N, C-alpha and C positions, 0 to 999 in steps of 0.2 A: 157844940164843943165838942172834942176829941175824948173819947172812952173805949174800951174793947169792946161794947157792943155797938158801936159806931162805926169801928175800925170793920168789925166782921158784917157788918151791914154794907158799908162800902164796896166789900169784894164780891157781893153776890148781887149789886146794883148793875144790868146793862148800862152800857157807856156808848157803844156805837150806833150810828145813824145808819138804819137797814137801807137798801138791802148791802149785805157782803159779800163778794164774789167767793168763788170755789179757789178761783187761781187768780193772782194781780193780772191786771190789765197793763204789763210792764213793757218794757225794752232789753229786758236781761236775756241773754244767750238761750237760757232755759226756762221753761215753765216753775213759776213759784206758788207751792200751795198756800192758801190763808191758812193762817191759824183761826179757826172761830173763837167765838167770843167764851162760849160756853168751857172751850178748851184751854183759851186764858184764863179765866177764873179758877178752874182745876188747877192750872200748873201754878198758878201764883198762890193757891191756900198748900200745896205741897212745899213751894219753896220756903214759905216760912216754917213749916213743919220740919223742913231739912234745916234750917237757919238755927232753931231752937234747939235740934239736936247736935249741932256743931258747938253751941255756947254752951250746952250742957257736958260736951265733951272737954272744951277747955276747962272746965271747973273741976271736973275729975281728974283728968289727966294731968293737968298743969297747975293747978288751984288757982286760975284766973276767974276772978267774979266779973264775967261780962255781961249779966242779964240788963243791963240798962241799954246794952245795945240792941237787943230784941224790942224793947220801949222805943227805940228812939227810929229803927226801921219802920215798926207797925206807922209810927205818927208821921212819918215822912212819906210813906206811901200814900196814906189816908188823905194827906194834905194835897198832894196832887189828883188821886182819884175823886175828889169832891172840890176842888180848886178853894179850899179853904186856908189862906196863908196866917190865920189867927195865933199859930202856935210855933210861928218861926223863931222868934227868940230862945226857946226851947230847942230849937234843932240845930241853928247857926250861929256862929260866933259874929259880932257885930261887924269885924273888919274879915268875912270870910272872902278867901280868895278863889277864883274859878274860873276855868278856859272852857273853852269849845271848839270845835271845828268852826263853827259860824263867827267867833270874834277875831279872825285872821291874825293872832298874835297877840291880840290885846287881852289883858287880865281883868274878869268883872271883880269889882271890889265893893264890899257891902251888902246887906241883905236887901236895900231896895235894888239895886243893880241886879243882883240875883233875881228876884222875882221879876223884874222888868223882862230879864232873858228868857225866863221861862213861858212867860206871856206872850212872848212872839210868837212860839209854838203853839200855845192854845188859841191865839186869835185867827192863824191861819189854818188850824186842823181843829174846828170847835169840839170834835168828837173823840180828841187825841186821850189815849190810855196808854200806861204804861205797866208792863208785865215782866217779873223777873223770870228768868228760865231757872227750872227744876235745878238744886244741886249746883248751879253756877255762881258761887259767892267765893270768893279767898278772902280768907281773914289772916290777919298779922298781926303781933303784939312783938313789938322791938323789947329788947333788953331794959331799955329804958322806962318800957310802960308804953309809948304810944301807941296807939289801936290804928291800923288802917283796915280797910275791905277795897276789894273789887268787886264788882258787880257786871254780871252779862244779864241785858232784858232785852226786851221787842215792846218796839212803838207800833201803835195801830190807830187808823183813823182816814176819815176823808179829806184831802187836800184840797180845801175851797178856795181858801185866800190867799193873799201876799204874804210870804215869809221873810220877815225883815231880819238882816245880818246884823252886826255890830255897826251902831251902836244903839239899835232896835228902837230908832225911833224914824219920824219921816224922812230925814237925810239919809237913812240908811239904802245900801245896797240890798235889793231885794229881787226874791225868787216867785215867780206867781206861779201857784197850783192848777191842775187842769181839772180838778174836783173828783180824780180817779181816786179810789181806795188805796191807801199805801201801808206797807207793814213790813218793817226794816231793823235789824240789831242794834245794839250800839254797846258799850262799856263805859261803867261809870268807876271812878277811885276816888274815895273820901278818904281824907286824914282828920283825925279827931285830937281835940287840945284835951289837958287835964279835967275840964268839966263836962266831958262827953258831948262837944257841942264841935259840928263840923269845920274846921277852921280853913281846909284847902279842899279842893273838888276838880274834878276834869272829864267831862264827855269824850267818846272818841268813837267816830262810824265813819264809814265809806262815803264821802257825799258823792261820789259818782255812781255808787250801788244805788245809795237812796233816791238820787232824782233819775236815774234810770227804770227802779222799781214804780217811781210813780208818773212816768212817762212825760219828764221834763226833759230830760235829756235823752237824744237818741240813740240807738243800738251801736255798740262797737263795730259792726261791720257796716254801718252805713255812711254813705258818701257825706252826710251831713256832720258825723261824728269824726270823720277822718280831717273835712273841712276844719270843723271848731280846733283841732288839736294841731291841724297843720299851721295854726295861726302862731303856734309858740315859734316858728322859724324866722319871724319878724324881728324880736329883740335879740336871736341869735347873730341876725344878720347885721344887725347894728351894733353889738358888741364887736362883733369881728370888724367892722368899717372902721371904729375909734382906735381898735390895736393897731391897723395899718396905717392910721394917721399919728399914730404916735398920742392919742388922747388919753390911755389905759381905759380898763373896764372900770364899770360900776362898781362902787362899792357894794 
């Protein structure tokens, strides 16, 4: 069960499998230093301290009582740190709608689909952990009272297994991990309803950056990368042929 003590305990609990490298074994153009787990833990604690001060500022300066948002954020982060989804009814609207790079334009609808989507990452990266980056949270309260936040964070772990994309089952397209340690940033956007539950959300990240960091996609200056991207010429040529034949371009 969740309470403040279990939240604080979860923040201090190591999650990453050892060894963790000093630099990523990546295919990025420049070396990427790994933020070590003790640094991640310290940054996460600092983030919650800063977020609490931000919420207090809204109360003092604008008379906005947003204390519930601090409790929501703690419970939300705790659920992912310890893989406990038993409090989801206190976090998400039943018809929550969510999108991610991995959904290819589909929208996840409902708590069950949201959980399935999240566990696709945990299944592929068993020691995966999320850590918000200090002071990188942007809070907005609309005149009508709707609360929206944007959070930048970093994900870390060893990508050992297949990462399933939408629809996150055996029929889904899969990106296979190399077993390398990966660490990459992302940005989340959350909108809340009048009951303080997330009703809409989105995760944004650079898929090329992430797969190069994991050693799945080759370097940008490699012949393999150029051949892979050169394949984009095929549909371009096909569309040109259609136009010349008077068939029209695809919708």
